[in-house]
C-alpha positions as CSV (number, residue, x, y, z in Angstrom):
1,M,-83.7,46.6,-45.0
2,I,-82.7,50.2,-45.2
3,P,-82.9,51.7,-48.7
4,P,-79.8,53.4,-50.1
5,K,-79.5,57.2,-49.6
6,S,-79.0,57.9,-53.3
7,K,-79.1,56.0,-56.5
8,P,-75.8,55.5,-58.3
9,K,-75.2,57.7,-61.3
10,P,-75.5,56.1,-64.6
11,A,-72.4,55.8,-66.8
12,A,-71.7,58.7,-69.0
13,D,-73.5,58.3,-72.3
14,V,-70.9,60.1,-74.5
15,P,-71.8,59.7,-78.2
16,A,-69.3,57.5,-80.1
17,A,-68.6,60.4,-82.5
18,I,-67.5,62.6,-79.6
19,V,-65.3,59.8,-78.2
20,A,-63.6,59.4,-81.5
21,I,-62.9,63.2,-81.7
22,V,-61.4,63.2,-78.2
23,D,-59.4,60.0,-78.9
24,R,-57.9,61.6,-82.0
25,R,-57.0,64.8,-80.2
26,D,-55.5,63.0,-77.1
27,G,-53.7,60.3,-79.0
28,G,-54.2,57.5,-76.5
29,S,-52.4,59.3,-73.7
30,D,-53.4,60.5,-70.3
31,R,-53.4,64.3,-70.7
32,F,-52.3,64.9,-67.2
33,D,-48.9,63.1,-67.4
34,G,-48.6,61.9,-71.0
35,R,-48.5,58.2,-70.2
36,G,-50.1,55.8,-72.6
37,I,-53.5,54.4,-71.4
38,G,-54.6,51.4,-73.3
39,A,-57.7,49.7,-71.9
40,G,-57.7,52.0,-68.7
41,R,-58.9,55.0,-70.7
42,N,-61.6,57.2,-69.2
43,L,-63.0,60.5,-70.3
44,H,-63.0,63.1,-67.6
45,H,-65.6,65.9,-67.8
46,R,-63.9,69.2,-67.0
47,Q,-67.2,70.8,-66.2
48,L,-68.5,68.0,-64.0
49,R,-71.5,65.9,-65.1
50,S,-73.3,66.9,-61.8
51,Q,-73.2,70.5,-63.1
52,G,-74.9,69.6,-66.4
53,P,-73.5,67.0,-68.7
54,L,-71.6,68.6,-71.5
55,H,-70.5,65.8,-73.8
56,T,-68.4,68.1,-76.0
57,P,-64.7,67.7,-77.0
58,S,-63.8,70.9,-75.2
59,N,-65.2,69.6,-72.0
60,L,-63.7,66.1,-72.2
61,V,-60.1,65.0,-71.6
62,T,-58.5,61.5,-71.6
63,M,-57.3,60.3,-68.2
64,R,-56.4,57.0,-66.5
65,G,-58.7,55.5,-64.0
66,S,-62.2,56.2,-62.8
67,G,-63.4,59.2,-60.8
68,T,-61.9,57.6,-57.7
69,T,-58.7,56.0,-59.1
70,G,-55.7,57.0,-61.3
71,T,-55.2,60.5,-62.5
72,H,-58.9,60.9,-63.0
73,G,-59.5,60.2,-59.3
74,H,-56.6,62.5,-58.4
75,M,-58.5,65.4,-60.1
76,H,-61.7,64.7,-58.2
77,H,-59.9,64.4,-54.9
78,N,-57.9,67.6,-55.4
79,R,-60.5,69.9,-56.9
80,A,-58.7,73.2,-56.1
81,Y,-55.5,71.9,-57.8
82,A,-57.6,70.6,-60.7
83,Q,-59.4,73.9,-61.2
84,R,-56.1,75.8,-61.0
85,Y,-54.8,73.8,-64.0
86,G,-58.0,73.6,-66.0
87,F,-59.0,70.0,-65.3
88,I,-62.1,71.2,-63.5
89,I,-64.2,74.1,-64.7
90,P,-66.6,75.8,-62.3
91,S,-70.3,75.8,-63.3
92,Y,-70.5,79.6,-63.7
93,I,-68.3,79.4,-66.8
94,E,-70.6,78.8,-69.8
95,D,-68.1,78.2,-72.6
96,T,-65.6,75.4,-71.9
97,T,-63.6,76.3,-75.0
98,T,-62.3,79.5,-73.3
99,V,-60.7,77.7,-70.3
100,P,-57.0,76.8,-70.6
101,I,-55.8,73.4,-69.5
102,R,-52.2,72.4,-68.7
103,V,-51.8,69.2,-70.6
104,A,-49.0,66.7,-71.3
105,N,-48.3,65.2,-74.7
106,R,-47.4,61.6,-75.2
107,W,-43.7,62.4,-74.3
108,G,-44.8,64.0,-71.0
109,L,-44.0,67.6,-72.0
110,K,-46.5,69.9,-70.5
111,G,-47.9,73.1,-71.9
112,W,-51.1,75.2,-71.8
113,A,-53.8,75.0,-74.5
114,T,-57.5,75.4,-75.1
115,F,-59.6,72.7,-76.7
116,D,-62.3,73.5,-79.3
117,D,-65.3,71.4,-80.1
118,D,-63.9,70.4,-83.5
119,G,-61.2,68.3,-81.7
120,Q,-58.4,70.8,-82.1
121,E,-55.9,71.8,-79.4
122,H,-54.7,75.4,-79.5
123,P,-51.4,76.1,-77.6
124,L,-51.2,79.2,-75.5
125,A,-48.3,81.5,-74.5
126,P,-47.8,81.7,-70.7
127,G,-48.7,85.4,-70.6
128,D,-52.0,84.7,-72.3
129,V,-52.7,81.9,-69.8
130,V,-52.2,84.2,-66.8
131,T,-54.5,86.9,-68.4
132,I,-57.3,84.4,-69.3
133,M,-57.2,82.6,-65.9
134,R,-57.4,85.8,-64.0
135,D,-60.2,87.2,-66.2
136,L,-62.2,84.0,-65.7
137,G,-61.8,84.3,-61.9
138,L,-59.9,81.0,-61.7
139,W,-56.7,82.7,-60.4
140,A,-56.5,85.6,-58.0
141,P,-55.0,88.9,-59.4
142,L,-51.5,88.1,-58.2
143,E,-51.5,84.3,-58.7
144,N,-49.4,82.7,-61.4
145,W,-49.5,78.9,-61.5
146,L,-47.3,78.4,-64.6
């Protein structure tokens, strides 16, 4: 018998108090498209667990599916897209509260915001998003993904 090449990663051990904060902020909706989730809810780590697990509200966002299915899987399979819209944060960024994310509310309306670790969402004006994303090196100087 040939042993497996790597061991499967354990399930994220996000503390219940953090899950409650994220659930309150996200309101039971997939933050990519605003659709209700129900039992299919999964918490996506914006700065990936492989880069150092940050189980903080600013680093977590509610999505449907696993890391391979649903909108959660879509982000993992389309990393450049996900990074462009704040769903994936590169490891060189130390403070996840500074990175805007383009989220949908439960009615599907999309807008840019930052998340803090108290469970608050702070809407951003489009001009501020462009400046922040360029300053963080997530968009090139002439890019504008609004």
